[in-house]
Backbone of each chain as nested JSON, in Angstrom:
{
  "chains": [
    {"id": "A", "residues": [
      {"number": 1, "name": "MET", "atoms": {"N": [81.669, 102.19, 89.568], "CA": [83.047, 102.594, 88.852], "C": [83.42, 104.027, 89.079]}},
      {"number": 2, "name": "GLY", "atoms": {"N": [84.567, 104.318, 89.68], "CA": [84.996, 105.67, 89.808], "C": [86.373, 105.789, 90.199]}},
      {"number": 3, "name": "ASN", "atoms": {"N": [87.022, 106.867, 90.427], "CA": [88.459, 106.855, 90.663], "C": [88.517, 106.753, 92.283]}},
      {"number": 4, "name": "LYS", "atoms": {"N": [89.595, 106.057, 92.626], "CA": [89.856, 105.686, 94.065], "C": [91.408, 105.762, 94.32]}},
      {"number": 5, "name": "ALA", "atoms": {"N": [91.645, 106.42, 95.405], "CA": [93.051, 106.656, 95.792], "C": [93.216, 105.513, 96.989]}},
      {"number": 6, "name": "ILE", "atoms": {"N": [94.402, 104.821, 96.821], "CA": [94.644, 103.797, 97.897], "C": [95.84, 104.451, 98.767]}},
      {"number": 7, "name": "PHE", "atoms": {"N": [95.44, 104.258, 100.153], "CA": [96.47, 104.709, 101.218], "C": [96.735, 103.579, 102.085]}},
      {"number": 8, "name": "ILE", "atoms": {"N": [97.998, 103.628, 102.68], "CA": [98.357, 102.792, 103.632], "C": [98.819, 103.494, 104.999]}},
      {"number": 9, "name": "THR", "atoms": {"N": [98.314, 103.051, 106.078], "CA": [98.617, 103.762, 107.362], "C": [99.427, 102.807, 108.306]}},
      {"number": 10, "name": "PHE", "atoms": {"N": [100.609, 103.371, 108.69], "CA": [101.59, 102.7, 109.496], "C": [101.45, 103.13, 110.91]}},
      {"number": 11, "name": "PHE", "atoms": {"N": [101.998, 102.2, 111.756], "CA": [101.888, 102.527, 113.27], "C": [103.195, 102.397, 113.76]}},
      {"number": 12, "name": "ASN", "atoms": {"N": [103.996, 103.536, 113.557], "CA": [105.378, 103.57, 113.979], "C": [106.231, 102.432, 113.435]}},
      {"number": 13, "name": "ALA", "atoms": {"N": [106.16, 102.302, 112.127], "CA": [106.956, 101.17, 111.444], "C": [108.468, 101.709, 111.479]}},
      {"number": 14, "name": "LYS", "atoms": {"N": [109.306, 100.851, 111.731], "CA": [110.839, 101.021, 111.565], "C": [111.564, 100.148, 110.732]}},
      {"number": 15, "name": "PHE", "atoms": {"N": [112.204, 100.428, 109.684], "CA": [113.092, 99.526, 109.016], "C": [114.584, 100.052, 108.965]}},
      {"number": 16, "name": "ILE", "atoms": {"N": [115.389, 98.975, 108.992], "CA": [116.775, 99.394, 108.728], "C": [117.157, 98.643, 107.308]}},
      {"number": 17, "name": "PHE", "atoms": {"N": [117.409, 99.483, 106.393], "CA": [117.787, 98.867, 105.123], "C": [119.36, 98.872, 104.959]}},
      {"number": 18, "name": "HIS", "atoms": {"N": [119.931, 97.786, 104.408], "CA": [121.408, 97.708, 104.191], "C": [121.713, 97.974, 102.842]}},
      {"number": 19, "name": "LEU", "atoms": {"N": [122.493, 98.972, 102.521], "CA": [122.953, 99.324, 101.343], "C": [124.019, 98.31, 100.84]}},
      {"number": 20, "name": "PHE", "atoms": {"N": [124.119, 98.057, 99.52], "CA": [125.254, 97.164, 99.033], "C": [126.595, 97.758, 99.117]}},
      {"number": 21, "name": "ASP", "atoms": {"N": [127.062, 98.378, 97.821], "CA": [128.364, 98.872, 97.861], "C": [128.428, 100.263, 97.742]}},
      {"number": 22, "name": "ALA", "atoms": {"N": [127.344, 100.967, 97.353], "CA": [127.443, 102.364, 97.008], "C": [127.227, 103.247, 98.233]}},
      {"number": 23, "name": "ASP", "atoms": {"N": [127.922, 104.322, 98.483], "CA": [127.534, 105.23, 99.457], "C": [126.506, 106.142, 99.003]}},
      {"number": 24, "name": "ILE", "atoms": {"N": [125.299, 106.31, 99.641], "CA": [124.118, 106.931, 99.211], "C": [124.38, 108.317, 98.954]}},
      {"number": 25, "name": "ASP", "atoms": {"N": [125.243, 108.97, 99.823], "CA": [125.622, 110.5, 99.676], "C": [126.258, 110.583, 98.189]}},
      {"number": 26, "name": "GLU", "atoms": {"N": [127.195, 109.677, 98.044], "CA": [128.011, 109.601, 96.793], "C": [126.984, 109.528, 95.527]}},
      {"number": 27, "name": "ALA", "atoms": {"N": [126.185, 108.552, 95.678], "CA": [125.152, 108.336, 94.623], "C": [124.313, 109.561, 94.357]}},
      {"number": 28, "name": "MET", "atoms": {"N": [124.003, 110.23, 95.444], "CA": [123.135, 111.419, 95.272], "C": [123.839, 112.58, 94.433]}},
      {"number": 29, "name": "LYS", "atoms": {"N": [125.045, 112.604, 94.745], "CA": [125.974, 113.81, 94.056], "C": [125.921, 113.395, 92.514]}},
      {"number": 30, "name": "LYS", "atoms": {"N": [125.941, 112.213, 92.15], "CA": [125.969, 111.828, 90.789], "C": [124.61, 112.139, 90.101]}},
      {"number": 31, "name": "ASN", "atoms": {"N": [123.637, 112.198, 90.801], "CA": [122.289, 112.228, 90.091], "C": [121.991, 113.658, 89.745]}}
    ]},
    {"id": "B", "residues": [
      {"number": 1, "name": "MET", "atoms": {"N": [124.722, 115.564, 105.425], "CA": [123.903, 114.446, 105.174], "C": [122.91, 114.911, 104.069]}},
      {"number": 2, "name": "SER", "atoms": {"N": [122.767, 114.313, 102.874], "CA": [121.926, 114.629, 101.885], "C": [120.466, 114.421, 102.426]}},
      {"number": 3, "name": "LYS", "atoms": {"N": [119.453, 115.212, 101.927], "CA": [118.117, 115.042, 102.213], "C": [117.44, 113.958, 101.386]}},
      {"number": 4, "name": "LEU", "atoms": {"N": [116.867, 113.02, 101.909], "CA": [116.193, 111.749, 101.186], "C": [114.674, 112.113, 101.271]}},
      {"number": 5, "name": "GLY", "atoms": {"N": [114.114, 111.752, 100.171], "CA": [112.686, 111.791, 99.951], "C": [112.0, 110.513, 100.374]}},
      {"number": 6, "name": "VAL", "atoms": {"N": [110.719, 110.25, 100.233], "CA": [110.066, 108.999, 100.714], "C": [110.64, 107.898, 99.981]}},
      {"number": 7, "name": "ALA", "atoms": {"N": [110.968, 106.81, 100.65], "CA": [111.61, 105.599, 100.017], "C": [110.446, 104.989, 99.239]}},
      {"number": 8, "name": "ASP", "atoms": {"N": [110.908, 104.215, 98.254], "CA": [110.018, 103.355, 97.398], "C": [110.043, 102.03, 98.125]}},
      {"number": 9, "name": "ILE", "atoms": {"N": [109.071, 101.645, 98.959], "CA": [109.088, 100.459, 99.674], "C": [107.857, 99.492, 99.176]}},
      {"number": 10, "name": "SER", "atoms": {"N": [108.085, 98.287, 98.855], "CA": [107.125, 97.406, 98.374], "C": [106.754, 96.571, 99.456]}},
      {"number": 11, "name": "ILE", "atoms": {"N": [105.436, 96.367, 99.821], "CA": [104.962, 95.478, 100.716], "C": [104.136, 94.424, 100.082]}},
      {"number": 12, "name": "ASP", "atoms": {"N": [104.586, 93.073, 100.412], "CA": [103.96, 91.992, 99.715], "C": [103.228, 91.094, 100.718]}},
      {"number": 13, "name": "TRP", "atoms": {"N": [102.392, 90.313, 100.078], "CA": [101.773, 89.222, 100.9], "C": [101.278, 88.129, 100.052]}},
      {"number": 14, "name": "PRO", "atoms": {"N": [101.029, 87.002, 100.399], "CA": [100.624, 85.86, 99.518], "C": [99.287, 86.176, 98.828]}},
      {"number": 15, "name": "GLU", "atoms": {"N": [99.267, 85.921, 97.504], "CA": [98.019, 86.101, 96.786], "C": [96.89, 85.215, 97.371]}},
      {"number": 16, "name": "LYS", "atoms": {"N": [97.39, 83.955, 97.649], "CA": [96.339, 82.992, 98.128], "C": [96.52, 82.986, 99.751]}},
      {"number": 17, "name": "HIS", "atoms": {"N": [95.331, 82.955, 100.406], "CA": [95.281, 82.85, 101.788], "C": [96.01, 81.626, 102.425]}},
      {"number": 18, "name": "SER", "atoms": {"N": [95.988, 80.593, 101.671], "CA": [96.668, 79.423, 102.136], "C": [98.04, 79.309, 102.066]}},
      {"number": 19, "name": "ASP", "atoms": {"N": [98.768, 80.142, 101.33], "CA": [100.151, 80.351, 101.268], "C": [100.721, 81.116, 102.485]}},
      {"number": 20, "name": "LYS", "atoms": {"N": [101.815, 80.768, 103.077], "CA": [102.301, 81.516, 104.189], "C": [103.83, 81.641, 103.935]}},
      {"number": 21, "name": "PHE", "atoms": {"N": [104.197, 82.91, 104.438], "CA": [105.81, 83.237, 104.583], "C": [106.241, 82.337, 105.661]}},
      {"number": 22, "name": "LEU", "atoms": {"N": [107.515, 81.739, 105.445], "CA": [108.178, 81.076, 106.485], "C": [108.919, 81.963, 107.514]}},
      {"number": 23, "name": "HIS", "atoms": {"N": [108.497, 81.563, 108.917], "CA": [109.226, 82.407, 109.919], "C": [110.647, 81.783, 109.993]}},
      {"number": 24, "name": "ILE", "atoms": {"N": [111.687, 82.597, 109.908], "CA": [113.147, 82.179, 109.935], "C": [113.835, 82.872, 111.097]}},
      {"number": 25, "name": "PRO", "atoms": {"N": [114.976, 82.427, 111.559], "CA": [115.65, 83.097, 112.649], "C": [115.931, 84.528, 112.444]}},
      {"number": 26, "name": "GLY", "atoms": {"N": [115.97, 85.232, 113.518], "CA": [116.129, 86.64, 113.348], "C": [114.842, 87.484, 113.307]}},
      {"number": 27, "name": "ASP", "atoms": {"N": [113.73, 86.725, 113.593], "CA": [112.347, 87.262, 113.414], "C": [112.081, 87.889, 112.054]}},
      {"number": 28, "name": "LEU", "atoms": {"N": [112.675, 86.978, 111.079], "CA": [112.29, 87.438, 109.746], "C": [111.493, 86.325, 108.977]}},
      {"number": 29, "name": "TYR", "atoms": {"N": [111.085, 86.654, 107.806], "CA": [110.272, 85.791, 107.074], "C": [110.765, 85.699, 105.646]}},
      {"number": 30, "name": "LYS", "atoms": {"N": [110.265, 84.655, 104.968], "CA": [110.923, 84.306, 103.531], "C": [109.657, 83.725, 102.876]}},
      {"number": 31, "name": "GLN", "atoms": {"N": [109.534, 84.327, 101.615], "CA": [108.539, 83.939, 100.713], "C": [108.713, 82.525, 100.193]}},
      {"number": 32, "name": "GLY", "atoms": {"N": [107.632, 81.716, 100.114], "CA": [107.837, 80.384, 99.446], "C": [107.637, 80.413, 97.979]}},
      {"number": 33, "name": "ASN", "atoms": {"N": [107.465, 79.225, 97.367], "CA": [107.224, 79.303, 95.917], "C": [105.612, 79.597, 95.46]}},
      {"number": 34, "name": "PHE", "atoms": {"N": [105.432, 80.829, 95.645], "CA": [104.129, 81.152, 95.425], "C": [103.981, 82.754, 95.004]}},
      {"number": 35, "name": "SER", "atoms": {"N": [102.934, 83.089, 94.495], "CA": [102.807, 84.538, 93.894], "C": [102.318, 85.462, 95.142]}},
      {"number": 36, "name": "CYS", "atoms": {"N": [102.693, 86.682, 94.905], "CA": [102.369, 87.594, 96.012], "C": [101.588, 88.761, 95.363]}},
      {"number": 37, "name": "ALA", "atoms": {"N": [100.626, 89.272, 96.166], "CA": [100.147, 90.586, 95.836], "C": [100.8, 91.679, 96.754]}},
      {"number": 38, "name": "GLY", "atoms": {"N": [100.387, 92.953, 96.503], "CA": [101.143, 93.889, 97.369], "C": [100.889, 95.353, 97.042]}},
      {"number": 39, "name": "VAL", "atoms": {"N": [101.345, 96.248, 97.65], "CA": [101.283, 97.817, 97.399], "C": [102.74, 98.406, 97.6]}},
      {"number": 40, "name": "SER", "atoms": {"N": [102.895, 99.526, 97.148], "CA": [104.128, 100.253, 97.4], "C": [103.815, 101.54, 98.013]}},
      {"number": 41, "name": "VAL", "atoms": {"N": [104.721, 102.043, 98.857], "CA": [104.573, 103.398, 99.314], "C": [105.216, 104.365, 98.264]}},
      {"number": 42, "name": "THR", "atoms": {"N": [104.288, 105.375, 97.794], "CA": [104.761, 106.247, 96.861], "C": [104.909, 107.671, 97.086]}},
      {"number": 43, "name": "ASP", "atoms": {"N": [104.049, 108.031, 98.206], "CA": [104.068, 109.546, 98.468], "C": [103.628, 109.669, 99.962]}},
      {"number": 44, "name": "ILE", "atoms": {"N": [103.873, 110.76, 100.548], "CA": [103.569, 111.103, 101.963], "C": [102.321, 111.83, 101.877]}},
      {"number": 45, "name": "THR", "atoms": {"N": [101.446, 111.767, 102.912], "CA": [100.276, 112.693, 103.028], "C": [100.482, 113.703, 104.238]}},
      {"number": 46, "name": "ASN", "atoms": {"N": [99.548, 114.581, 104.335], "CA": [99.693, 115.613, 105.46], "C": [99.445, 114.826, 106.869]}},
      {"number": 47, "name": "ASP", "atoms": {"N": [98.93, 113.607, 106.734], "CA": [98.679, 112.904, 108.056], "C": [99.835, 111.81, 108.326]}},
      {"number": 48, "name": "ALA", "atoms": {"N": [101.056, 112.1, 107.895], "CA": [102.102, 111.227, 108.083], "C": [103.306, 111.882, 108.619]}},
      {"number": 49, "name": "ASP", "atoms": {"N": [104.082, 111.073, 109.468], "CA": [105.481, 111.423, 109.84], "C": [106.422, 110.53, 109.103]}},
      {"number": 50, "name": "TYR", "atoms": {"N": [107.598, 111.01, 108.646], "CA": [108.473, 110.157, 107.866], "C": [109.903, 110.723, 108.245]}},
      {"number": 51, "name": "SER", "atoms": {"N": [110.876, 109.806, 108.309], "CA": [112.177, 110.161, 108.431], "C": [113.046, 108.967, 107.863]}},
      {"number": 52, "name": "ALA", "atoms": {"N": [114.157, 109.412, 107.173], "CA": [115.115, 108.53, 106.705], "C": [116.451, 109.102, 106.934]}},
      {"number": 53, "name": "SER", "atoms": {"N": [117.253, 108.197, 107.602], "CA": [118.598, 108.769, 107.812], "C": [119.715, 107.742, 107.438]}},
      {"number": 54, "name": "HIS", "atoms": {"N": [120.772, 108.155, 106.794], "CA": [121.801, 107.195, 106.375], "C": [122.932, 107.198, 107.441]}},
      {"number": 55, "name": "ASP", "atoms": {"N": [123.34, 105.968, 107.82], "CA": [124.499, 105.872, 108.786], "C": [125.767, 105.32, 107.896]}},
      {"number": 56, "name": "PRO", "atoms": {"N": [126.734, 106.298, 107.693], "CA": [127.731, 105.963, 106.73], "C": [128.596, 104.968, 107.344]}},
      {"number": 57, "name": "ILE", "atoms": {"N": [128.688, 104.734, 108.644], "CA": [129.573, 103.583, 109.365], "C": [129.069, 102.284, 109.025]}},
      {"number": 58, "name": "THR", "atoms": {"N": [127.712, 102.024, 109.064], "CA": [127.169, 100.858, 108.813], "C": [126.581, 100.662, 107.446]}},
      {"number": 59, "name": "ASN", "atoms": {"N": [126.622, 101.816, 106.572], "CA": [125.964, 101.84, 105.413], "C": [124.582, 101.477, 105.282]}},
      {"number": 60, "name": "THR", "atoms": {"N": [123.836, 101.903, 106.244], "CA": [122.356, 101.591, 106.521], "C": [121.493, 102.729, 106.335]}},
      {"number": 61, "name": "VAL", "atoms": {"N": [120.307, 102.585, 105.938], "CA": [119.309, 103.719, 106.033], "C": [118.265, 103.384, 106.946]}},
      {"number": 62, "name": "SER", "atoms": {"N": [118.093, 104.138, 108.017], "CA": [116.985, 103.97, 108.98], "C": [115.772, 104.6, 108.564]}},
      {"number": 63, "name": "VAL", "atoms": {"N": [114.655, 104.027, 108.454], "CA": [113.334, 104.582, 107.848], "C": [112.223, 104.365, 108.959]}},
      {"number": 64, "name": "LEU", "atoms": {"N": [111.588, 105.536, 109.274], "CA": [110.462, 105.596, 110.151], "C": [109.361, 106.068, 109.429]}},
      {"number": 65, "name": "LEU", "atoms": {"N": [108.246, 105.278, 109.459], "CA": [106.875, 105.727, 108.994], "C": [105.848, 105.635, 110.017]}},
      {"number": 66, "name": "ASN", "atoms": {"N": [105.01, 106.65, 110.108], "CA": [103.948, 106.753, 110.971], "C": [102.74, 107.496, 110.345]}},
      {"number": 67, "name": "GLY", "atoms": {"N": [101.597, 106.926, 110.22], "CA": [100.486, 107.624, 109.606], "C": [100.257, 107.13, 108.35]}},
      {"number": 68, "name": "GLU", "atoms": {"N": [99.491, 107.993, 107.524], "CA": [98.907, 107.67, 106.279], "C": [99.88, 108.128, 105.016]}},
      {"number": 69, "name": "PHE", "atoms": {"N": [100.114, 107.058, 104.214], "CA": [101.057, 107.339, 102.99], "C": [100.15, 106.955, 101.839]}},
      {"number": 70, "name": "PHE", "atoms": {"N": [100.39, 107.527, 100.693], "CA": [99.677, 107.205, 99.439], "C": [100.416, 106.055, 98.773]}},
      {"number": 71, "name": "CYS", "atoms": {"N": [99.535, 105.124, 98.111], "CA": [100.06, 104.071, 97.268], "C": [99.833, 104.238, 95.811]}},
      {"number": 72, "name": "ILE", "atoms": {"N": [98.555, 104.333, 95.401], "CA": [98.193, 104.381, 94.027], "C": [96.837, 104.942, 93.751]}},
      {"number": 73, "name": "ASN", "atoms": {"N": [96.677, 105.427, 92.563], "CA": [95.399, 105.836, 92.078], "C": [94.776, 104.679, 91.279]}},
      {"number": 74, "name": "THR", "atoms": {"N": [93.56, 104.194, 91.441], "CA": [92.968, 103.241, 90.662], "C": [91.545, 103.437, 90.15]}},
      {"number": 75, "name": "ILE", "atoms": {"N": [91.015, 102.805, 89.135], "CA": [89.698, 102.91, 88.706], "C": [88.978, 101.637, 88.893]}},
      {"number": 76, "name": "ASP", "atoms": {"N": [89.815, 100.724, 89.654], "CA": [89.218, 99.405, 89.879], "C": [88.458, 99.453, 91.151]}},
      {"number": 77, "name": "ASP", "atoms": {"N": [87.07, 99.128, 91.035], "CA": [86.203, 99.138, 92.231], "C": [86.397, 97.791, 93.15]}},
      {"number": 78, "name": "ASN", "atoms": {"N": [87.155, 96.91, 92.673], "CA": [87.419, 95.587, 93.242], "C": [88.498, 95.871, 94.183]}},
      {"number": 79, "name": "VAL", "atoms": {"N": [88.342, 96.506, 95.219], "CA": [89.368, 96.724, 96.147], "C": [89.265, 96.102, 97.593]}},
      {"number": 80, "name": "LYS", "atoms": {"N": [88.012, 95.401, 97.681], "CA": [87.638, 94.909, 98.941], "C": [88.626, 93.938, 99.67]}},
      {"number": 81, "name": "SER", "atoms": {"N": [89.252, 93.041, 98.752], "CA": [90.306, 92.198, 99.389], "C": [91.56, 92.976, 99.795]}},
      {"number": 82, "name": "LEU", "atoms": {"N": [91.884, 94.047, 99.006], "CA": [92.998, 94.858, 99.494], "C": [92.731, 95.587, 100.914]}},
      {"number": 83, "name": "LEU", "atoms": {"N": [91.615, 95.947, 101.108], "CA": [91.219, 96.654, 102.256], "C": [91.233, 95.701, 103.658]}},
      {"number": 84, "name": "LYS", "atoms": {"N": [91.079, 94.338, 103.35], "CA": [91.049, 93.482, 104.425], "C": [92.518, 93.16, 104.875]}},
      {"number": 85, "name": "GLN", "atoms": {"N": [93.501, 93.439, 104.056], "CA": [94.778, 93.122, 104.447], "C": [95.461, 93.973, 105.412]}},
      {"number": 86, "name": "ASN", "atoms": {"N": [96.006, 93.322, 106.468], "CA": [96.503, 94.131, 107.628], "C": [97.874, 93.939, 107.917]}},
      {"number": 87, "name": "HIS", "atoms": {"N": [98.546, 93.049, 107.142], "CA": [99.911, 92.864, 107.362], "C": [100.621, 92.5, 106.179]}},
      {"number": 88, "name": "GLY", "atoms": {"N": [101.983, 92.662, 105.951], "CA": [102.661, 92.303, 104.782], "C": [104.078, 92.241, 105.261]}},
      {"number": 89, "name": "PHE", "atoms": {"N": [104.949, 92.028, 104.134], "CA": [106.386, 91.633, 104.285], "C": [107.268, 92.604, 103.392]}},
      {"number": 90, "name": "VAL", "atoms": {"N": [108.33, 93.23, 103.918], "CA": [109.178, 94.016, 103.247], "C": [110.539, 93.474, 103.159]}},
      {"number": 91, "name": "SER", "atoms": {"N": [111.131, 93.395, 101.884], "CA": [112.487, 92.707, 101.896], "C": [113.503, 93.78, 101.358]}},
      {"number": 92, "name": "GLY", "atoms": {"N": [113.01, 94.971, 100.858], "CA": [114.027, 95.858, 100.552], "C": [113.431, 97.296, 100.134]}},
      {"number": 93, "name": "ALA", "atoms": {"N": [114.178, 98.2, 99.726], "CA": [113.673, 99.46, 99.341], "C": [114.65, 100.183, 98.37]}},
      {"number": 94, "name": "ARG", "atoms": {"N": [113.978, 101.108, 97.609], "CA": [114.746, 102.0, 96.82], "C": [114.545, 103.445, 97.285]}},
      {"number": 95, "name": "PHE", "atoms": {"N": [115.526, 104.3, 96.94], "CA": [115.322, 105.601, 97.775], "C": [115.197, 106.847, 96.596]}},
      {"number": 96, "name": "ARG", "atoms": {"N": [114.409, 107.781, 97.126], "CA": [114.247, 109.036, 96.289], "C": [114.873, 110.125, 96.908]}},
      {"number": 97, "name": "ASP", "atoms": {"N": [115.382, 110.984, 96.003], "CA": [116.017, 112.22, 96.685], "C": [114.816, 113.227, 97.041]}},
      {"number": 98, "name": "ALA", "atoms": {"N": [115.22, 114.354, 97.52], "CA": [114.198, 115.248, 98.02], "C": [113.286, 115.81, 96.964]}},
      {"number": 99, "name": "LYS", "atoms": {"N": [113.574, 115.498, 95.628], "CA": [112.705, 116.043, 94.613], "C": [111.737, 114.839, 94.216]}},
      {"number": 100, "name": "GLY", "atoms": {"N": [111.858, 113.639, 94.794], "CA": [111.063, 112.471, 94.605], "C": [111.692, 111.618, 93.41]}},
      {"number": 101, "name": "LYS", "atoms": {"N": [112.93, 111.988, 92.953], "CA": [113.485, 111.119, 91.881], "C": [114.368, 110.03, 92.457]}},
      {"number": 102, "name": "LEU", "atoms": {"N": [114.183, 108.749, 91.845], "CA": [114.896, 107.649, 92.378], "C": [116.391, 107.828, 92.341]}},
      {"number": 103, "name": "ILE", "atoms": {"N": [117.049, 107.563, 93.294], "CA": [118.541, 107.661, 93.291], "C": [119.136, 106.509, 92.538]}},
      {"number": 104, "name": "LYS", "atoms": {"N": [119.852, 106.88, 91.568], "CA": [120.464, 105.756, 90.808], "C": [121.954, 105.453, 91.087]}},
      {"number": 105, "name": "LYS", "atoms": {"N": [122.391, 104.425, 90.869], "CA": [123.896, 104.108, 90.927], "C": [124.757, 104.729, 89.78]}},
      {"number": 106, "name": "SER", "atoms": {"N": [126.022, 104.749, 89.84], "CA": [126.866, 105.119, 88.688], "C": [126.627, 104.284, 87.541]}},
      {"number": 107, "name": "LYS", "atoms": {"N": [126.915, 104.704, 86.52], "CA": [126.749, 103.837, 85.257], "C": [127.694, 102.719, 85.326]}},
      {"number": 108, "name": "ASP", "atoms": {"N": [127.231, 101.533, 84.793], "CA": [127.969, 100.288, 84.859], "C": [128.829, 100.37, 83.546]}},
      {"number": 109, "name": "GLN", "atoms": {"N": [129.542, 99.165, 83.305], "CA": [130.452, 99.084, 82.194], "C": [129.765, 99.099, 80.754]}},
      {"number": 110, "name": "TRP", "atoms": {"N": [128.309, 98.909, 80.719], "CA": [127.609, 98.935, 79.574], "C": [126.9, 100.315, 79.46]}},
      {"number": 111, "name": "GLY", "atoms": {"N": [127.13, 101.26, 80.347], "CA": [126.499, 102.568, 80.42], "C": [125.129, 102.572, 80.995]}},
      {"number": 112, "name": "MET", "atoms": {"N": [124.783, 101.55, 81.752], "CA": [123.464, 101.398, 82.302], "C": [123.462, 101.909, 83.695]}},
      {"number": 113, "name": "THR", "atoms": {"N": [122.386, 102.527, 84.047], "CA": [122.162, 103.005, 85.6], "C": [120.947, 102.3, 86.1]}},
      {"number": 114, "name": "ASN", "atoms": {"N": [121.19, 101.709, 87.279], "CA": [119.914, 101.137, 88.005], "C": [119.79, 101.974, 89.346]}},
      {"number": 115, "name": "PRO", "atoms": {"N": [118.519, 101.86, 89.687], "CA": [118.188, 102.534, 90.992], "C": [119.12, 101.795, 92.284]}},
      {"number": 116, "name": "LEU", "atoms": {"N": [119.504, 102.569, 93.101], "CA": [120.229, 102.221, 94.348], "C": [119.153, 101.197, 95.129]}},
      {"number": 117, "name": "GLU", "atoms": {"N": [119.631, 100.233, 95.557], "CA": [118.669, 99.362, 96.322], "C": [119.359, 99.028, 97.694]}},
      {"number": 118, "name": "ALA", "atoms": {"N": [118.506, 98.714, 98.686], "CA": [118.885, 98.322, 99.996], "C": [118.044, 97.103, 100.422]}},
      {"number": 119, "name": "ARG", "atoms": {"N": [118.688, 96.346, 101.31], "CA": [117.816, 95.164, 101.497], "C": [117.817, 95.01, 103.241]}},
      {"number": 120, "name": "ILE", "atoms": {"N": [116.654, 94.353, 103.602], "CA": [116.649, 94.012, 105.043], "C": [117.779, 93.414, 105.651]}},
      {"number": 121, "name": "VAL", "atoms": {"N": [118.3, 92.235, 104.803], "CA": [119.379, 91.503, 105.256], "C": [120.567, 91.854, 104.362]}},
      {"number": 122, "name": "LYS", "atoms": {"N": [121.705, 92.275, 105.076], "CA": [122.864, 92.778, 104.188], "C": [123.332, 91.855, 103.083]}},
      {"number": 123, "name": "ASN", "atoms": {"N": [123.641, 92.404, 101.795], "CA": [124.118, 91.625, 100.796], "C": [123.304, 90.413, 100.506]}},
      {"number": 124, "name": "SER", "atoms": {"N": [121.977, 90.388, 100.684], "CA": [121.369, 89.191, 100.288], "C": [120.147, 89.421, 99.408]}},
      {"number": 125, "name": "TYR", "atoms": {"N": [119.933, 88.679, 98.357], "CA": [118.723, 88.72, 97.515], "C": [117.823, 87.443, 97.63]}},
      {"number": 126, "name": "GLU", "atoms": {"N": [118.077, 86.983, 98.863], "CA": [117.305, 85.648, 99.139], "C": [115.803, 86.007, 99.484]}},
      {"number": 127, "name": "GLY", "atoms": {"N": [115.425, 87.097, 99.596], "CA": [114.14, 87.568, 99.881], "C": [113.739, 87.594, 101.403]}},
      {"number": 128, "name": "GLU", "atoms": {"N": [114.628, 87.698, 102.218], "CA": [114.498, 87.613, 103.699], "C": [113.69, 88.904, 104.07]}},
      {"number": 129, "name": "SER", "atoms": {"N": [112.574, 88.992, 104.698], "CA": [111.646, 89.995, 104.851], "C": [111.263, 90.382, 106.2]}},
      {"number": 130, "name": "GLN", "atoms": {"N": [110.958, 91.523, 106.572], "CA": [110.441, 91.939, 107.742], "C": [108.963, 92.07, 107.719]}},
      {"number": 131, "name": "LYS", "atoms": {"N": [108.313, 91.565, 108.838], "CA": [106.841, 91.61, 108.793], "C": [106.331, 92.887, 109.314]}},
      {"number": 132, "name": "ILE", "atoms": {"N": [105.362, 93.476, 108.759], "CA": [104.908, 94.753, 109.238], "C": [103.363, 94.816, 109.195]}},
      {"number": 133, "name": "GLU", "atoms": {"N": [102.794, 95.567, 110.113], "CA": [101.258, 95.662, 110.352], "C": [100.831, 96.965, 109.913]}},
      {"number": 134, "name": "PHE", "atoms": {"N": [99.661, 97.074, 109.242], "CA": [99.151, 98.403, 108.561], "C": [97.749, 98.237, 108.443]}},
      {"number": 135, "name": "LYS", "atoms": {"N": [97.194, 99.389, 107.922], "CA": [95.646, 99.498, 107.561], "C": [95.597, 100.099, 106.095]}},
      {"number": 136, "name": "ILE", "atoms": {"N": [94.819, 99.327, 105.24], "CA": [94.792, 100.012, 103.967], "C": [93.349, 100.692, 103.79]}},
      {"number": 137, "name": "THR", "atoms": {"N": [93.391, 101.795, 103.261], "CA": [92.006, 102.557, 102.907], "C": [91.86, 102.978, 101.535]}},
      {"number": 138, "name": "ALA", "atoms": {"N": [90.678, 103.161, 101.002], "CA": [90.451, 103.697, 99.712], "C": [89.585, 104.822, 99.875]}},
      {"number": 139, "name": "LYS", "atoms": {"N": [89.807, 105.926, 99.25], "CA": [89.112, 107.144, 99.215], "C": [88.725, 107.637, 97.813]}},
      {"number": 140, "name": "ASP", "atoms": {"N": [87.491, 108.099, 97.685], "CA": [87.003, 108.555, 96.404], "C": [87.781, 109.672, 95.911]}},
      {"number": 141, "name": "GLY", "atoms": {"N": [88.225, 109.518, 94.576], "CA": [89.146, 110.724, 94.132], "C": [90.463, 110.325, 93.622]}},
      {"number": 142, "name": "THR", "atoms": {"N": [91.263, 111.324, 93.337], "CA": [92.563, 111.073, 92.787], "C": [93.624, 111.85, 93.56]}},
      {"number": 143, "name": "PHE", "atoms": {"N": [94.611, 111.116, 94.016], "CA": [95.645, 111.864, 94.958], "C": [96.69, 112.445, 93.95]}},
      {"number": 144, "name": "ASN", "atoms": {"N": [97.028, 113.692, 93.998], "CA": [97.972, 114.246, 93.104], "C": [98.649, 115.323, 93.763]}},
      {"number": 145, "name": "ARG", "atoms": {"N": [99.957, 115.377, 93.869], "CA": [100.74, 116.448, 94.508], "C": [100.249, 116.79, 95.82]}},
      {"number": 146, "name": "GLY", "atoms": {"N": [100.006, 115.741, 96.567], "CA": [99.639, 115.906, 97.95], "C": [98.267, 116.186, 98.337]}},
      {"number": 147, "name": "GLN", "atoms": {"N": [97.487, 116.268, 97.207], "CA": [95.997, 116.551, 97.477], "C": [95.125, 115.531, 96.903]}},
      {"number": 148, "name": "LEU", "atoms": {"N": [94.056, 115.224, 97.611], "CA": [92.991, 114.339, 97.059], "C": [91.986, 115.203, 96.462]}},
      {"number": 149, "name": "VAL", "atoms": {"N": [91.891, 114.946, 95.089], "CA": [90.849, 115.862, 94.201], "C": [89.871, 114.852, 93.481]}}
    ]}
  ]
}
């Protein structure tokens, strides 16, 4: 029993995420 | 363009080996009526390359991940099954700003704010997912502020 840190290694993973209605720049200005 | 931090990306896979994601058109996958296990990307390490860029024309965020990212600290010794997992499925992401804070939407009519979310398939909460290959490792210690101590 001891502390463990879990890591994940990706091999050049690429995702394209579609935002719904909000413009991300606009959302960041409000934060 | 505002600077984005590391995205909050959940990677899921069936809890039971006998359960399978359905391969659907567009080289995507869909979860069936079963439970999933998974991990989330929570931080970058010194052995990783990361980029995220927003395209205002398509309202998409392109995310590139290469190398080792931190998921979670645990005291559970029973991580053997986790370490065997070499692929999973991603259906969406939430985004952090450069300070690591989740980016939230404007307040709704009840004054609530929810994190900004994006999906692999535009305007869909049907769970369409992209398959991804990876390697999971466990190291002794605790990862904190970019360091394993």
